[in-house]
C-alpha positions in Angstrom: -0.4 -36.4 -2.8 0.6 -39.2 -4.2 -1.4 -39.5 -7.7 -1.6 -35.8 -8.4 -0.3 -34.1 -11.2 2.1 -31.3 -11.5 -0.9 -29.5 -13.0 -3.0 -30.7 -10.8 -0.6 -29.2 -8.2 -0.4 -25.9 -10.2 -3.8 -25.5 -9.5 -3.5 -26.8 -6.0 -1.7 -23.8 -5.1 -3.0 -20.9 -7.2 -6.1 -21.4 -4.9 -4.5 -21.0 -1.5 -2.4 -17.7 -2.9 -6.2 -17.1 -4.2 -7.5 -17.7 -0.6 -4.6 -15.9 1.1 -4.9 -12.8 -0.5 -2.3 -10.4 0.2 -0.9 -11.7 3.5 0.7 -14.7 1.2 1.7 -17.6 2.3 5.0 -19.8 3.3 6.5 -22.5 1.2 5.4 -25.4 3.7 1.7 -23.8 4.0 1.4 -24.2 0.5 3.0 -28.0 1.2 6.0 -28.0 -0.4 7.7 -30.1 1.3 9.9 -32.1 -0.7 12.3 -29.6 -2.8 12.2 -32.3 -5.8 8.4 -33.8 -5.1 5.6 -32.5 -7.3 4.5 -29.6 -5.5 8.2 -27.9 -5.9 8.1 -28.0 -9.3 4.2 -26.1 -9.4 5.5 -23.8 -7.7 8.7 -23.2 -9.4 5.8 -23.6 -12.8 3.9 -20.6 -11.5 7.0 -18.5 -10.5 8.7 -18.5 -14.0 5.1 -18.0 -15.4 5.1 -15.6 -13.1 1.5 -16.3 -12.0 3.4 -16.4 -8.0 6.3 -14.2 -6.6 8.3 -14.2 -3.4 7.9 -10.8 -1.6 9.9 -12.6 1.4 13.3 -14.1 1.6 15.3 -17.4 1.2 14.2 -18.5 4.7 11.1 -16.1 5.3 9.1 -17.0 2.1 6.0 -14.8 1.6 4.2 -16.5 -1.9 1.5 -14.4 -3.4 -0.6 -14.4 -6.9 0.9 -11.9 -8.6 -2.0 -9.1 -8.4 -0.6 -9.5 -4.6 2.8 -8.4 -5.8 3.5 -4.7 -4.9 6.6 -4.6 -3.1 7.3 -1.2 -3.7 3.7 0.0 -2.3 4.0 -2.2 0.5 8.2 -0.7 1.5 5.9 2.3 1.4 3.1 1.5 4.0 5.6 -0.5 6.2 8.2 2.7 6.5 5.1 5.0 6.9 4.3 2.7 9.9 7.6 2.8 11.4 7.8 6.6 11.5 4.4 7.0 12.6 4.6 4.6 15.7 7.4 5.3 17.1 7.4 6.9 20.6 9.4 10.0 21.7 10.9 11.3 24.7 8.9 13.9 26.5 12.4 15.7 26.2 12.6 14.7 22.8 9.3 14.8 21.4 10.2 14.3 18.0 13.0 11.5 16.6 14.3 11.1 13.9 15.1 8.1 12.7 17.8 6.4 9.9 16.8 5.1 7.5 17.9 1.6 8.8 14.8 1.9 11.9 12.7 2.4 9.1 13.4 -0.8 7.4 11.6 -2.7 10.5 9.4 -4.9 9.2 10.9 -5.0 6.2 12.0 -8.7 4.9 12.7 -10.0 1.5 11.8 -8.7 -1.8 10.3 -5.6 0.0 13.1 -4.3 1.9 15.2 -4.3 -2.1 12.0 -1.6 -2.3 13.5 0.6 1.1 15.8 3.4 -0.7 13.0 4.3 -3.5 9.9 3.8 -0.2 11.8 5.9 1.3 12.1 8.9 -1.6 9.0 9.0 -2.8 7.2 9.1 0.7 9.3 11.9 1.2 8.3 13.7 -2.7 4.3 13.1 -1.7 5.9 14.9 2.3 4.6 11.8 3.7 8.4 12.0 5.4 10.5 14.7 6.0 14.1 14.4 5.5 16.6 16.1 7.6 20.0 16.7 7.9 22.9 16.8 10.6 26.2 16.7 9.4 27.0 13.8 7.3 24.3 11.7 7.9 20.5 11.8 7.1 17.7 11.6 9.5 14.0 11.2 9.1 10.5 12.2 10.6 7.1 11.6 10.3 5.1 14.7 8.4 2.2 13.9 10.5 3.9 13.5 13.6 5.2 16.7 13.0 2.2 18.8 11.9 0.6 17.5 16.0 3.8 18.6 17.8 3.9 21.8 16.1 0.0 21.9 16.5 0.9 21.5 20.6 3.1 24.0 20.5 1.2 26.7 19.0 -1.6 25.6 21.9 0.2 25.7 24.1 1.6 29.5 23.5 -1.4 30.5 22.8 -2.6 29.8 26.6 -3.3 32.2 28.6 -3.9 34.7 26.0 -7.1 36.9 26.1 -10.5 35.8 24.0 -10.5 36.8 20.6 -12.8 36.6 18.2 -12.9 33.6 16.9 -13.8 33.3 12.5 -16.1 31.2 11.4 -15.3 27.3 11.7 -14.1 25.9 8.2 -16.3 23.2 6.7 -14.1 20.1 6.4 -15.0 17.2 3.9 -16.1 13.6 5.8 -13.5 11.2 4.8 -14.5 8.8 2.7 -16.5 6.2 3.5 -14.7 3.2 2.6 -18.1 0.6 3.2 -19.3 2.1 0.5 -16.6 2.8 -2.0 -16.6 -1.3 -1.8 -20.0 -1.2 -2.4 -19.5 0.0 -5.6 -16.5 -2.0 -6.3 -18.5 -4.6 -6.4 -20.7 -3.7 -8.0 -18.9 -2.7 -11.1 -16.8 -5.2 -10.5 -19.5 -8.2 -10.9 -21.6 -6.0 -13.5 -18.1 -5.6 -15.9 -16.2 -9.6 -14.7 -13.3 -8.8 -13.4 -11.5 -7.4 -10.4 -9.3 -3.9 -11.8 -11.4 -1.4 -12.7 -11.2 2.4 -13.9 -10.6 4.5 -11.5 -12.8 6.9 -13.4 -16.0 4.3 -13.5 -15.8 3.9 -9.7 -16.6 8.1 -9.1 -19.2 7.9 -11.1 -20.9 5.2 -9.4 -20.4 6.5 -5.2 -20.6 10.3 -7.4 -17.8 12.1 -4.8 -15.5 14.4 -6.4 -12.5 12.8 -7.7 -10.0 14.2 -5.2 -11.8 12.6 -2.5 -11.2 9.3 -4.4 -8.0 9.8 -5.3 -7.0 10.7 -1.8 -8.5 8.1 0.0 -7.0 5.0 -2.9 -3.7 5.7 -2.4 -4.6 5.7 1.4 -5.6 2.4 0.6 -2.8 2.0 -1.2 0.0 2.5 1.3 -2.1 -0.2 3.7 -2.1 -2.6 1.5 -5.7 -3.3 0.7 -6.0 -1.5 -2.8 -3.4 -2.1 -5.5 -3.4 0.1 -8.5 -2.7 -0.4 -11.4 -1.7 1.3 -15.1 -3.9 0.3 -17.8 -3.9 1.1 -21.2 -3.2 5.0 -21.5 -2.5 5.2 -25.4 -6.5 3.7 -26.1 -7.8 5.4 -23.0 -10.7 8.5 -23.1 -10.0 12.0 -21.5 -12.4 10.3 -19.3 -10.3 7.6 -18.4 -6.8 9.4 -18.2 -9.4 11.6 -15.8 -9.1 9.1 -13.0 -5.5 8.9 -13.1 -3.6 8.5 -9.9 -0.1 9.0 -9.9 2.6 6.7 -8.4 6.1 6.6 -8.9 6.3 8.7 -12.1 3.9 7.1 -13.5 -0.5 7.4 -14.2 -2.2 4.3 -12.8 -5.7 4.6 -14.5 -6.9 1.1 -12.5 -7.9 -0.2 -9.0 -8.6 -3.5 -7.3 -9.7 -3.3 -3.4 -9.8 -5.8 -0.5 -13.3 -6.6 0.8 -11.6 -6.6 3.7 
């Protein structure tokens, strides 16, 4: 807008990015139309200062505030989604996918992290990597388990009933609303968005294993942002909440309320 300074444009852009959250905004939605205008200068300054970043490419932009710049986590989530959503034919219940098929929906910085994301998902046993001749293929571990379970059930049809062991008690899934409510209480009390995972566990009074599994799932879906924190000055209690991600312990988490 006429009369605005570059600094005021920076504040306006940052406000829009914070409002958009993890969804991000295109350059046009940020109001950057003139490549030489003050809005363009403001956006360039924010990028240089690492207060904002472009998850997309030069043609299909997706600008986010720096706390939402997590291309590797987004790549993991999209790859896993592609592997799970692929429909299989009746005569081929397990479809093998090449890496290019796992990239669908990934652009810019997220696409650059595909190889790393696939390697991590294989390491975490969420993807199964198979080799046929000189080519590598991938299949969702969850889908593979479903097929194996169905096959076992089909084979057991017609068999004489046998005495069944007592059912195993499976713990309920962590209630997301309860976790978000606890997170918001801590955020209000502490005054900042990144809270210690160990502190969140204490607030919820659930097992650390349950919380870590939940936070990893939320991270893969783009609803949680895990941060490193400072390991060197952290107590043993704080370190107990560490989530190993890409070979490094993450002590802090930020949750989206959506």
